[in-house]
C-alpha positions in Angstrom: 21.5 9.5 -45.6 22.7 12.5 -43.8 20.1 14.5 -41.8 20.3 17.6 -39.7 17.8 18.6 -37.1 17.6 22.0 -35.5 16.4 20.8 -32.2 15.1 22.0 -28.9 15.4 19.3 -26.3 12.5 20.9 -24.2 10.1 20.5 -27.1 8.1 17.2 -27.3 7.6 17.5 -31.1 11.3 18.0 -31.6 12.1 15.0 -29.4 9.6 12.8 -31.2 11.0 13.9 -34.6 14.5 13.1 -33.4 13.3 9.7 -32.3 12.0 9.0 -35.8 15.3 10.0 -37.3 17.3 7.9 -34.9 15.0 4.8 -35.5 15.3 5.1 -39.3 18.0 2.8 -40.6 20.8 4.5 -42.5 20.3 8.0 -41.1 23.5 9.7 -40.1 22.1 12.4 -37.8 23.5 15.7 -36.8 21.8 17.5 -34.0 22.0 21.3 -33.7 20.5 22.7 -30.5 19.6 25.9 -32.2 19.0 27.9 -28.9 22.7 27.3 -28.1 24.0 27.4 -31.7 21.6 29.5 -33.6 21.6 29.5 -37.4 22.7 32.7 -39.0 20.2 34.9 -40.9 21.5 33.6 -44.2 21.1 30.0 -43.1 17.5 30.7 -42.1 16.9 32.2 -45.6 18.4 29.1 -47.2 16.4 26.6 -45.0 13.1 28.4 -45.5 13.6 28.6 -49.3 14.5 24.9 -49.5 11.4 24.1 -47.4 9.1 26.3 -49.5 8.2 28.4 -46.4 8.1 32.1 -45.8 9.9 33.4 -42.7 6.4 34.2 -41.3 5.5 30.5 -41.6 8.7 29.6 -39.7 8.0 32.1 -36.9 7.2 30.7 -33.5 4.5 32.8 -31.9 3.5 30.5 -29.0 5.5 31.2 -25.9 7.6 33.9 -27.5 7.5 37.7 -27.7 6.6 37.7 -31.4 3.3 39.6 -30.9 4.9 42.1 -28.5 7.7 42.7 -31.0 5.1 43.4 -33.8 6.3 40.4 -35.8 2.8 39.1 -36.6 2.4 41.8 -39.2 6.1 42.5 -39.9 8.0 42.0 -43.2 9.9 38.8 -43.9 13.1 40.8 -43.5 12.1 42.0 -40.0 11.1 38.5 -39.0 14.5 37.1 -40.1 16.3 39.9 -38.3 14.4 39.1 -35.1 15.0 35.3 -35.4 18.7 35.9 -35.9 18.8 38.0 -32.7 16.5 35.7 -30.7 16.4 32.0 -31.9 13.5 31.3 -29.6 11.4 32.9 -32.4 12.3 30.0 -34.8 9.6 27.3 -35.0 11.0 23.9 -34.5 12.0 21.3 -35.4 13.5 22.0 -38.9 15.0 18.9 -40.5 17.2 18.9 -43.6 18.2 15.9 -45.7 19.3 15.6 -49.4 15.6 15.3 -50.2 14.7 18.8 -48.8 13.9 20.7 -45.6 10.7 20.3 -43.5 9.3 22.1 -40.5 8.2 18.9 -38.8 5.0 19.9 -37.1 3.6 17.4 -36.8 6.6 15.1 -36.4 5.4 12.7 -39.1 6.3 15.4 -41.8 9.9 14.2 -41.4 8.9 11.1 -43.4 8.5 13.3 -46.5 12.2 13.8 -46.7 13.5 10.4 -45.6 
């Protein structure tokens, strides 16, 4: 099974999710360090739709400037535009397999798509 993780190596939850993926037999893992190679706005739309999440639910507020930028009450379009400009605003880790996409917080959510 192919799996892609949008990963931040400085995030403990992201590292634990990646460990689960690496320890699962048969998983062909692609790791995207999204702070270095951010997903385009259209890719974010696709991922959130596939996960059944709104962009607001995918917004990282802790440790970011989301509040200062007015994103807490902003439209989904404004949130997506901001994420495309500053990938630190993307909550992590996102994982995609043929079974779907999950925002793996907590990391055990990855089992839903394995």
